[in-house]
C-alpha positions, 0 to 999 in steps of 0.5 A: 849918845849924841844930842843935836839941835835941828831947826824945824818946819811944821807944815799945815795947809801948806804954811809954816806954823807952830801949834801949841801942844799940838792943838790946831786951835792954838796955831801961829802962822809964821810963813806961807812959804815953807821952801823960803823958810828952809832956804833961810835956815840954810843961809843961817848955817843949818845943814839939816832940817826937820819937817813935819807934815801936820796934815799928814800926821792928822790924816794918816797920809802925806798932804804936803809931800810936794813941799817937802820934796821941793825943800830937798831939791832946792836946798843943800839941806839934809831933810828929815820928814815925819807926818803921815808916813804909814806905808812902805810906798810913802817912805820909799817915795820920800827916800828916793826923791832926795829926802835924807831920813823918814820919821816913823811915829804911829807905825812904830806902835801900830805896825812893827812889821812895816817898820822892820821892812822899811828899816831892812831896806833903808837902814839908818835913814829911818828915824823913830819919832816918839811923842809922849805925854808924861812919858806915855806914847801918843800917836796919830797926830797926838790924838791917841795916847797909847799907854806905852812907856816912851822909854820901853818903846825906845829900848824895844826899837833899839833892839830891832835896829833903829838907831836914831830917835826924835823925842817930843814932849807934847806938854812942851811942844810949841810953848817956847819953854825949852826942853824938858830934860826930866821927860 
């Protein structure tokens, strides 16, 4: 198993932000220029960037796709994006416009047939985003806790062909406390 540290940009209302534990009311704005932030990561030696469309995660459909696509077009970074990718058409649009990988979160729980369809077409360009609180999966921008075990979900997804996972421990996200290896 390989672990990688990948710089991330969370976009809300077109700005680079950090939410503490996913709470909008605990938001810090870092930049109003996500593309410039991506360029800085590129200049600092990054080869891949993780971008989350928080508006998309909360609403269920991408709201910042134009910025994600600009990052893919205007940098040499491999771009993986999540947030609001809940249809085949959205995944296809991202992947055909220069984005390297799409991260599916809510869909891996709510629509496994869609995940299979996307994975059948795009293979390893599909990443499972598993977000959890105390090991229990949360979806829809972390507003719905499902009762599903994150470990069990990962095992099931691996059997169905998913090879890459992004795991977020919601209790640590945005807290600057580092990873929770116990999770």
